[in-house]
Each structure stands twice: as structure tokens, then as C-alpha cells.
C-alpha positions as CSV (number, residue, x, y, z in Angstrom):
1,X,82.2,41.8,109.2
2,X,85.0,41.1,111.6
3,X,85.8,38.9,114.6
4,X,84.4,40.1,117.6
5,X,82.0,42.5,115.7
6,X,78.0,43.1,116.4
7,X,77.3,44.8,119.1
8,X,76.9,48.6,119.7
9,X,77.8,51.3,117.4
10,X,79.8,54.3,119.2
11,X,80.0,57.8,118.7
12,X,78.7,60.4,116.6
13,X,77.5,57.3,114.3
14,X,75.0,56.0,117.0
15,X,74.1,59.8,117.7
16,X,73.0,59.6,114.2
17,X,71.2,56.4,114.4
18,X,69.5,57.6,117.3
19,X,68.5,60.7,115.6
20,X,67.1,58.8,112.1
21,X,65.8,55.8,113.8
22,X,64.7,56.7,117.4
23,X,66.9,54.1,118.6
24,X,69.2,51.8,118.0
25,X,67.1,48.7,119.0
26,X,64.4,50.4,116.5
27,X,67.1,50.7,113.7
28,X,68.3,46.9,114.2
29,X,64.6,45.5,114.5
30,X,64.2,47.3,111.2
31,X,67.7,46.0,109.4
32,X,66.7,42.5,110.6
33,X,63.0,42.6,109.3
34,X,63.7,44.4,106.2
35,X,66.4,41.4,105.8
36,X,64.1,39.0,106.4
37,X,61.1,40.3,103.9
38,X,63.3,39.8,100.8
39,X,61.4,38.1,98.5
40,X,64.1,35.8,96.7
41,X,67.9,37.1,96.4
42,X,68.4,40.6,97.8
43,X,70.8,42.4,99.8
44,X,69.6,44.7,103.0
45,X,71.7,47.6,103.4
46,X,72.3,51.3,106.0
47,X,72.6,54.2,103.5
48,X,73.1,57.7,103.6
49,X,70.9,59.6,101.8
50,X,72.6,62.8,100.8
51,X,69.9,65.2,99.6
52,X,67.8,63.9,103.0
53,X,71.4,64.3,104.8
54,X,70.0,60.5,106.8
55,X,70.8,57.3,107.0
56,X,68.1,54.8,105.8
57,X,67.2,50.8,105.5
58,X,66.9,49.9,101.9
59,X,66.2,46.6,100.4
60,X,67.3,45.5,96.6
61,X,67.0,42.6,94.8
62,X,69.2,40.8,92.9
63,X,72.3,42.6,92.3
64,X,70.9,46.3,92.4
65,X,73.1,48.6,94.5
66,X,71.8,52.1,96.2
67,X,74.7,53.8,94.4
68,X,72.2,53.9,91.2
69,X,70.2,56.4,93.7
70,X,73.5,58.3,94.6
71,X,73.0,56.6,97.8
72,X,75.5,56.5,100.3
73,X,76.3,52.3,101.5
74,X,77.3,51.9,105.2
75,X,76.4,48.4,105.9
76,X,74.8,46.0,103.8
77,X,73.6,42.3,104.4
78,X,73.7,39.8,101.8
79,X,70.7,38.1,101.4
80,X,71.3,35.4,98.8
81,X,70.9,31.6,99.6
82,X,74.6,31.2,99.1
83,X,75.3,33.8,102.1
84,X,73.6,32.1,104.7
85,X,72.0,28.0,103.4
86,X,74.8,25.9,104.6
87,X,74.7,27.6,107.9
88,X,71.3,28.7,108.7
89,X,69.3,27.0,105.7
90,X,66.1,28.7,105.8
91,X,66.3,30.5,108.5
92,X,66.7,34.2,107.6
93,X,66.2,35.7,110.8
94,X,68.5,33.8,112.8
95,X,71.3,34.6,110.2
96,X,70.0,38.6,110.2
97,X,70.3,38.4,113.8
98,X,73.9,36.3,113.9
99,X,75.0,39.3,111.1
100,X,73.3,41.9,113.9
101,X,74.6,41.0,117.1
102,X,78.7,39.2,116.2
103,X,79.3,39.9,112.7
104,X,78.5,43.8,111.6
105,X,82.1,45.9,111.8
106,X,81.0,49.2,113.3
107,X,84.9,50.3,112.6
108,X,84.0,49.7,109.0
109,X,80.7,51.7,108.7
110,X,82.2,54.4,110.9
111,X,84.6,54.6,108.5
112,X,82.7,54.5,105.4
113,X,80.4,57.6,107.2
114,X,83.3,59.8,107.6
115,X,84.2,59.2,104.0
116,X,80.8,60.3,103.0
117,X,81.3,63.5,104.8
118,X,83.6,64.4,102.1
119,X,80.6,64.4,99.8
120,X,77.4,65.1,101.9
121,X,77.5,67.6,105.2
122,X,75.7,65.7,107.7
123,X,76.3,68.5,110.6
124,X,75.7,67.7,114.1
125,X,76.9,65.1,114.9
126,X,80.3,64.8,114.0
127,X,81.1,61.5,113.4
128,X,84.6,60.8,114.8
129,X,87.2,58.4,113.1
130,X,87.9,55.1,114.6
């Protein structure tokens, strides 16, 4: 998270999202829907899948991390009750939308995907260092 976060990713990260999801809006909608559809506690992740060389959205229960499947985390959203209940009660959709609209750090996501290139050849587009 970052102050003045949210908004849109840019450059190579945006191009990769558009390539793998069709558009930023489709990605965003799928990410929020994945977050609110978690039963119980867990996480929603944007990951880089090394074998497929593409971005994907994963849901995990409890404390499972995508590293166990060799996926590389790019962004994550905590869907445990302690993360949202005091501010949003049971309105998980509002919490997930607030994260995407105001909090997600695309600077950090860009830095993570650049580091992931050391392990995975994404090919075009090249993601610029922020």
C-alpha cells in the first residue's frame, strides 16, 4: 500500500495486465470478485506464473502463500477479518474496491515484477524499473 495509491498501473506492467486479462478493467473486476468470493479467511493475489510466463489471480485460504506452487507474488490483499472488519464491517466488496482504487502500490508491483524477470523471461513487453 502507498499514500495516493490505486489508480492505474503504467508502462510494461499495464501492458502485461492487458495482455493476460484483456484490459485493466477486466483484471480489476476479476481481482475484486476473487476477493469477495473467498469463503472464510484468506488472501487474493496477483502472481506471475513462471511456467506460463503470465500473470494470474489466485485465492488462497488461511495462510497459504502462492510460493508453494512456485508462483511469484506481485500484489496481495489480506481478506482476513482483522484487515477490514473495524472499518468496513462485513462489506468486503467496499474493502476490496478501496484497496484497488486508493491503496494498491503499483510502484511496488512494478518493482516486484522487474525482480521476477531475473527468474523468468517474460519476453515483450519489457517492464521498466519505476
